[in-house]
N, C-alpha and C positions, 0 to 999 in steps of 0.2 A: 269550919276548915281551920286547922292549927298550923302556924308557921314558926320555924325556929328563929329566934332573934338574931343568932349569928348569921344564918343564912340571909336575913334581911340586909345585914351589913354587906355581905358578899355580893348580894344582888345589886345593891346600889353602886358598888364599885365596878362590877363586871358586866352588867347587863346593859349599861348605857341608855337606860330608859326606853328601850324598843318595846313596841306594843306587841301583844299576842296576835297571831294571824289565825285565819279560819282553817279547818282541817277536815280529815275523813279516813279511814278504813282498815281491811284485813285479808291475808291468806297465803302464798307459797312461791319460792323459786331459787333456792341455791344452797350451797354447802356452808356450814358454820365457820366462823372466823377462826383462824389458827393462832392469832396473836394472844399472848397470855394476859390474864387480868393482873391487876396489882396484887401483891402478896396477900394471901388469905391463910387463916389457920389451917393446919394439916387436917384436922377434923372439925368441921363446923358444928357448933353446939346446936342441939335441936331447938327449934323456935316454940315458945310457949304459945298455945292458941288462945285467942280471945274473940270468939265469934261475934260479929257485928261491929267490932272496933275498926276504925279507918284512921291511919296516920297519913297526913298530907304535908309534904315539905315542898317549898318553893325555892329554887337555887338559880342564880345567874351565872351563865357562862356561855361562850361561843356567840356572844351578841344577842342572846335571847333568854327567855325565862323557861327553865325546866320545872315541871310539876310532877312529883312522884307521889302516888297514893298506894299504900300497902294496906291490905285488907285482912282482917281475922287473925292478927298477930298481937300478942301483948305489947303494950307501948314501949317498954324498956328494950325488948328484942327488935321491934320495928325501928326504933330510933338508932339502934346500933347498926342495923342493916342499911338504913337510909344514909348514915354517915359514910359508910363505905362506898354507897352508890354515888353520892355527891363528890367524894374524893376521886372516884373513877371518872366522873365527868370533867372535873378539873384537869385530870391527867390527859384526857382526850384534848382539851384546849392547849395544854402545854405542848403537846406533840403536833396537833393538826390545825391549831388556830392560825388564821391568816391575817388578823388584824394587829398582832404584836410582832415585834422584831427579835423576841427572845425565844420563840418556839423552835422545835425541831424542823418544822416545815420551812420557817423563815431561813434557817441555816442552809437547808437543802436548796432553796431558791437563790441564795447568795452564792454558793460555792459549787453547785453541781456542774456548771458549764466548765469549770476549770479542773475538777477532779471527781472521782467516784466517791460517793458518800456512803458509809456504813450506817444506814438509817436505823433508828430504833425499830423493834419488831412491829409495833402497831403502825407506824408511819410506812414502813416498807409494805406491809400487808395491804394497807388502805390504798396506796398508790397502785400496787399490782391489781387489786380488785377494781379500781377505777379504770385502769386500762382495759381489763377484761370486759367491763361494762361499755366501754366505747365500741368495741367490737360487737357486743350483743345488742347494741341500739343502732346499728347501721351508721355509726359516727355521730349520731345526734347528741350524745352526751360526751363531753370532752373537758377534762380538768385543766387543759392548757388554754382555755379560751379567755381567761381573766384579763390579760392586757387589752383585749377588744372591749370588754365591758367597761374597763377603766377609761379607755379612750373615748367612749361615748358618754362618760360622765354619769352613768346610772348609779354607780356605787356611792358617789358623793352627793347624789341628789341634784346634780347640775347638768342635765342632759344637753349634748351638743353634737353637731355633725362634724366629725373630724375630717381634715383635708385628705384628699386621695393619697398623697405621698405618705402621710402618716399611717394610713390603713395599709398601704402596700408593704411598708417596713414591718409592721406588726404581724401581718399575715405570715411572713416568713418564719416566725417562731411559734406559730400556733399549729398544733397537731400532735396527737399522742405518739406518733413515730419519733418525735424528738426526745422522748424520755427512754433512756437506755437502762435495761434491767439486767442484772447479772444474778441469776438464781443461786449459783454456787456460792458466791460471796455474799449474796443478800445485800447488794449495793445498788444505788441509783445514781444516774449521771444524765446530763443533758448534752446533746450533740452540737450545741451552738449557744452563744450568749443570747440573752433576751427570752429564753424559755422560762415560763413560770407555771408551777403546779398550783392551782387555786382549789382547795377543797371546801370552800365555803358553802357550795351547794351539795355537800356530801357528808360533811363531818357531823352534823346533827344526827343523821341516820346511824353513823358509827357509834356515837355516844349512846343512843337508845339501844343498840345492840349489846353494847358492853353492860349496860345497867340490867337488861333482861337476863343476860348470862349470869351476872353476879347474883341477882335475886333468885334465880332458879337454883344455883349452886348452894345458896343459903337455906333453900327449903320453902321459899315463898310460892304459894299456889295461886294467888290472886292479887294482881297489882297492875297499875297502869303507869306509863311514863310518857309525858308530852314535852316535846321540844319546840318551844315557841308556838305551839297550836298547830304547826304545819307538819310535824312528824310525830305520830302517836303509836306507841307500842303497848300491847296488852299480854299479860300472863293471865290465862283463864278469861272470864270466870269459870268456875267449875261447871260441868254439864247440868248440874241441878238448878243452875241460875241461868237467866236469859243473858245473851251477849250484851256487851256494851254497844251503845249506838252513837255514831258520830255524824254530825250534820255537815253537809257540804253547801256552802253559801257561795253565791255568785256576786258579780260586781254591782248588782242592784240591791245587795243587802239581803235578799231573800234566800231562804233555805230551799234548794232545789232537789236534794236527795238525802236520804238517811241510810247509813250503811251499818250492818252489824259487825262487831270487831271481837274476835276471840282468838287468843294465841297466834297473833300476827302482828305485822307493823304496816302502817299506811303513811303516805306522804302526799301532800297536795301542794302543787305549784300553780300559780295564777300569773298569767302574763298580762293581766289587766292592771295589776298594781304597779303604780308608778309609770303607766303607759303615757306616751306623749305623741304628738303628731309630727312627723318628720317627712318632708318631701311629699306632702299630700296624703300620707298614710299613717294609720295609728300603729305604733310598735311599742313593745315592752322591753323589760330588761333581760329577757331570755334570748340567747343568741343561737343561731345555727352555726356550729363550728365549721361545717363544710363550705359555707359561703362567706363566713366571717361577718355576717350582717344580723341586726336584730330581727326576730321572728315576727312576721305579720301573719297571724294564723286565725282560722275560724274557731280554733279550740281556745276558749277563754281560760279554762281551768282543767287540770288533769289530776285525778287522785289515783295513785297506784297502790295495790295491796300485794304484799309479799311476805315471805318468811323473815327477811332481813330488812333492816332500815336503810342500809346503804343502797341496796337494790331498789327499794321503793322510791328513794329520792331520785335516783338516776332515771328510772322508767318514767316517773312523773314528768320530769323535764323533757325527756325524749319524745313523749307523746305529744307535747305541745309543739316541738320542732317538726315532727313528722306528719302531724295532722291526723284526721280520722283514719284514712286508708293505712298510714304507717302504724297507727296505734293498734289497728286490728292485726297487722303482721306481727307485731311484738307479742300480742296475746297468743296468737297461733304458734309462735316459735318458742315461747317459754311457758311451759306447763305450770299451772298454778298461779300465774300472774293474772291479776284483775285490774281493770281500769274503769273509772267513772269519769266521763268527759262532760263538761259543760260547753256546748257549742253555740256560737252566734248564728242565728237564723239569717238567711239571705234577705228575709223581709224584716226591715227595721221595726215594724210594729208588732212582730211576732215575739212570742216568749223564747227564752233561752231553752234550747233542746238539751235533753239529758240522754247520754248514750251509756249503756252498761255493757262492757266487754269482758268475757271470760267467766269461767265458773266460779271464781273467787268472789264475785260480787252477787252471787245468788242470795236472795233475801233482802237485797237493797231495794228501797222503795222511793 
């Protein structure tokens, strides 16, 4: 595996030393993004083939490590395309990043309660898509829930039980209905102070989508892009080759499922990571936006397979919030969506149960 030295420097500055997470899978469920990519040549030069060559680049952004592998392309062309891909990832961070105060999202959160914001196209389209996914997930995915996550201290690694008056105050500003969208002017606004749009559970999927679109436009026919190990996109492999295989691990460290991945994006969310005991029950950092409380669910991990990375991130989190029955409803309502669930057995001595829902996970074992 070869890495660019310049990317190692960026990695050290931007990734913050976060570790890779476990991941999983592939297959279908929405329309392509309408936001434009960064400027590209009017006519992309043809890529020189080099069968068997693999260029792998690691890049730090959005609080995680991205790993991009381009197959069967001559090294000079692969490096040129990879440079554009990592620049696009940085552009996603500059627009959608939640940890910096100089991003377009930070500006929106500071000022949208006072005035309408003419958001950049990628930010506008991402927020609109997130609001659509709130409706598509029965309200189980909601990008306004961030203040509650912060109140419970999960993001900073210092979990606490907030006092009731604090939770009541914050609950008044949580809910996608507080985000006002003007399609004619393509502006965003909030209907009250205290509303915050948090795309940290969504923006890695957006970045993967952007990279896939860029690589396909450049003529790449076989590539993979991993965002922190939890969201993985695949172009190809060609039909003459077997699909990629992604392992789904559980809290016990064991691999419980292996799923084929071809021309799709998968995301895995695990509520067991950073779980704590609170008021006699174990809860994790995933919240139910409808109740405003951390989720205590039998679903330990959910892997969603979709055409788009932003969709896969949203549906993976929603499946944990909704539980097994709700996850089944999602699969039935959204053609092409697939889910692999790791479920805690009622018997403490029993093994973790694996549920495969939807035609998109056919071939998983």
